[in-house]
C-alpha positions as CSV (number, residue, x, y, z in Angstrom):
1,M,28.4,110.3,252.4
2,H,28.7,111.5,256.0
3,D,26.8,108.6,257.4
4,M,28.7,106.1,255.3
5,I,32.1,106.3,257.1
6,L,33.0,103.8,259.8
7,L,35.9,105.2,261.8
8,D,37.1,102.1,263.7
9,L,36.6,98.6,262.5
10,K,37.0,96.0,265.2
11,S,37.6,92.9,263.1
12,K,41.1,91.6,262.7
13,D,40.5,89.2,259.8
14,R,39.1,89.5,256.3
15,D,35.8,87.6,256.7
16,P,34.7,89.2,260.0
17,L,35.7,92.6,258.6
18,L,33.4,92.1,255.5
19,K,30.6,91.0,257.9
20,E,31.2,94.1,260.0
21,M,31.0,96.4,256.9
22,V,27.9,94.7,255.6
23,A,26.2,95.1,259.1
24,F,27.2,98.8,259.0
25,V,25.6,99.3,255.5
26,K,22.5,97.4,256.7
27,K,22.1,99.7,259.8
28,R,22.1,102.6,257.4
29,N,19.1,101.0,255.5
30,R,21.1,100.7,252.2
31,I,20.5,97.0,251.8
32,S,17.8,94.5,253.0
33,K,19.7,91.2,253.0
34,E,23.0,91.1,254.8
35,K,23.7,87.4,253.9
36,D,23.4,88.0,250.2
37,L,25.8,91.0,250.2
38,F,28.3,89.2,252.4
39,E,28.3,86.1,250.2
40,K,28.8,88.2,247.0
41,L,31.7,90.1,248.6
42,L,33.3,86.8,249.7
43,Q,32.9,85.3,246.3
44,R,34.6,88.4,244.8
45,E,37.5,88.2,247.3
46,N,37.9,84.5,246.6
47,L,38.5,85.3,242.9
48,G,41.4,87.5,244.0
49,S,41.9,90.0,246.7
50,T,40.5,93.5,246.3
51,A,43.4,94.9,248.4
52,I,45.3,97.1,246.0
53,G,48.3,97.5,248.3
54,E,49.8,100.4,250.3
55,G,47.1,99.8,253.0
56,V,44.0,100.1,250.8
57,A,41.4,97.6,249.8
58,I,38.3,98.2,247.6
59,P,35.9,95.3,248.3
60,H,33.2,95.4,245.8
61,C,30.4,93.4,244.1
62,K,27.2,93.8,242.2
63,I,23.8,92.9,243.8
64,K,20.3,92.9,242.4
65,G,17.7,95.3,243.8
66,I,20.0,98.3,244.4
67,K,18.7,101.5,242.9
68,S,21.9,103.6,243.3
69,P,25.4,102.5,244.1
70,I,26.5,102.2,247.7
71,V,29.9,103.6,248.7
72,A,31.2,103.3,252.2
73,L,34.6,104.0,253.8
74,A,35.9,102.1,256.8
75,L,39.1,102.4,258.7
76,S,41.1,99.9,260.7
77,K,43.7,101.4,263.0
78,Q,45.4,98.0,263.6
79,G,45.2,96.8,260.0
80,V,43.8,93.6,258.6
81,N,45.5,90.9,256.5
82,F,43.4,91.3,253.3
83,H,45.8,89.3,251.2
84,A,47.2,92.4,249.5
85,I,49.7,92.1,246.6
86,D,52.4,93.8,248.7
87,K,51.6,91.5,251.7
88,K,51.0,94.6,253.9
89,P,48.0,94.9,256.1
90,S,45.0,97.0,254.8
91,H,43.8,100.0,256.9
92,I,41.5,101.8,254.5
93,F,38.5,100.1,253.0
94,F,36.3,101.5,250.3
95,L,33.2,99.3,250.0
96,V,31.4,99.6,246.6
97,V,28.1,97.9,245.9
98,S,26.3,98.5,242.7
99,S,23.5,97.1,240.4
100,P,24.4,94.5,237.8
101,D,22.1,96.5,235.5
102,N,24.7,99.3,235.3
103,P,28.2,97.8,234.9
104,S,29.8,100.9,233.4
105,L,28.8,103.0,236.5
106,N,30.4,100.3,238.7
107,L,33.7,100.5,236.8
108,Q,33.6,104.3,236.9
109,I,33.3,104.4,240.7
110,L,36.1,101.8,241.1
111,A,38.4,103.7,238.7
112,A,37.7,107.0,240.5
113,I,38.6,105.5,243.9
114,A,41.7,103.8,242.6
115,H,42.8,107.0,240.8
116,L,42.3,109.1,244.0
117,V,44.1,106.6,246.2
118,R,47.1,106.2,243.8
119,K,47.5,109.9,242.9
120,G,46.4,111.5,246.2
121,K,49.9,111.7,247.7
122,A,48.9,112.4,251.3
123,L,45.5,111.0,251.2
124,K,46.1,107.7,253.0
125,K,48.2,109.2,255.8
126,K,45.8,112.1,256.4
127,I,42.7,109.8,256.4
128,L,44.3,107.5,259.0
129,E,45.4,110.5,261.1
130,A,41.9,112.1,261.1
131,D,40.0,111.9,264.3
132,N,36.5,112.6,262.9
133,I,34.3,112.1,259.8
134,G,34.3,115.8,258.9
135,V,38.1,115.9,258.6
136,I,38.1,112.7,256.5
137,L,35.6,114.3,254.1
138,D,37.6,117.5,253.9
139,V,40.8,115.4,253.1
140,I,39.1,113.5,250.3
141,R,37.6,116.7,248.8
142,E,41.0,118.5,249.0
143,E,42.8,115.6,247.3
144,E,40.1,115.4,244.6
145,D,40.4,119.1,243.9
146,K,44.2,118.8,243.5
147,L,43.7,116.0,240.9
148,N,41.2,118.1,239.0
149,E,43.4,121.2,238.8
């Protein structure tokens, strides 16, 4: 997970941000075709925004040829208009890409992220204040542990 965190997204709009995240995942050798993934993410966003409010978005899609799910976390200090329900900019992006062959696993991952984000009281604030990847991972683990108590 350590190499799947992007600390400072440069994009200021939804589509360039999705492209930036796709390029990041490609650089990590997790996908082979950037265009396919970008188009699938865009199709999903056009059905309805994956921004769940309070500064968080969970762009996701299913794509063929993926052996295990891809989860990446990216942060935008300035925030991006991701068409959230609460009309506020999104700062924290959990990208989830999974295989269409395992839809239940995809739902489990999305549900776990949504649960963590909603129940982890200080999670969003602490993630945005973190200045390195190690701190972010510690914050996520800490909040997960609190939920599992």
